[in-house]
N, C-alpha and C positions, 0 to 999 in steps of 0.2 A: 777645223774654221777657227779663227781667231776674232775677237769682238772687242772693243773699249766702248764701255758705256759712261755717258754722264747724264745724271739726273739734271733737267734742265727746267727752268721756268718759261721758255720760249727758243726756238731756234730755227734757222732757215738755211737753205743752199742756194746758190745762184750761179748761172754759167754766163758769161758774157754780158752780165748786168741783170738778166732776167731770172727771176726767183721761180726756181722749179718746183721747191717743195717748202711747207711751213708748218710748225706743230707749235701749240702753247704748251703747257705742262706735259712732261713726259720724259721721255729718254732718247737722246742722240745716239746713235749706235755706229761707230765706225766698224765694218766689218771685211775681212780677208778670207778668201779661200785659198787654202793650202793644198800643195800636191798630194793628191790621193783621197781628198774630201769627196764625199758623197751627198746626195739630197738627204740620206737619212742622218747625216751629221747636221747639216743645215736645219732641218726640222728640230733635232734634239735641243741644238743652240737656240733657237726661236722660243722653244717651250721653257727652257732655263730662263732666259732673259725676260720674258713675260711673265713668270712667276716668281722672280726675284725679289725679294722683299727688301726695297731700299728706298720706300716713301714713307714718310711720317704718318704714324696713327694720332688719333685724339690725344695721346699722351705724349707726343713729339718723339717716340720711339721708331726706329726703322722697322717697320712691322708691316707694310702692305705693299703689293704687287702692283705693276702696270696694269694687268688685269681687273684688280681690285680698285683702283684709282679712276680708271676710265681714260688714262691718260694716252698719248700717242707717241709713235716713234718715227723719228727722221733717220733713215737708213743712207749711210754713205759707204760707197764702195773705197776701200783704202788699202791697196795692196801694200803700202810700206809697212803695214803691220807684221809683214813677213821679213822684215830687215834682219838680215844677220849682221852683228857688229863685234863679232868674236875677233877678227883679224882685221888690222889697218885701221884706216880711217874713214873708208868707202864703204857705207852699208851694202851687202848683197842681198838679192831678192829671188835667187833661183829656187827658194822652198815655196814660194808662191804659186798657186795653179796657173796653168797658161790662161791667156785672155779669154779664149771661148768658154773654158770650163768655169772661170773666175765670174763670168758675166751669168752663165746659167746658175751657178750657186747663188750668187748674190741675188738675182730675181726670185730663186727659190726660197730663201731666205726671208724676203719680203714678203713674199704669198705667204708663207708659213705662220709669220706674225700676224697677218692681215685675215687669216682662217679662224686664228685664236681670238678674233672680235677686236683687235687692236687697230685704232685708225693709223695708217702707215702713208708718210709721204717720203720721196726717194730723190736721189741726186740724179746724174746720168754717168753710166758706169764709162769709165776711161777717160771721163773730161777733167779739165781744169775745172776746179770748183771752188768757189768763195762759201765758207760755212761760218756762220755767225751764230752764236748761242750765249745765253744766260745760266751758266753753270748754277745750279741751286745746291748749296750745301758748303762748298763743293761737295760732290760725291762723284768719283772717278773710279770705275773697275774693270780690270782686266780679265777676261774670259777665253777659254780654249775648251774645244769639244773634244 
């Protein structure tokens, strides 16, 4: 699985003008299931992100995790993270998991974060979504399982 995380002071996702998910301080997580990914990889990635020390401590150092700060996660499915741009000008997405597997792993990933005690909001798998966020820092990190 691939994920792009952004530390945010707030974030929300809407579909057709209706807000589906909204968080205050925490992480906005774009996530993509890749060909051959499993539930175990989704769980490992969720655990890694939940414990990743990207939040400021009392001394201003990035030393605290999402679990430690009590922050929330906005999890958005993002198959374009599988983009292959090695040849030509049109990205290829054949490395992404098929839609059925992608949905299952996206939902499993979000559930794994919730199991770790993190409040989770989500978008709608496969939908055209409008995502708004205020990046805090800015802090943006790319992760792969």
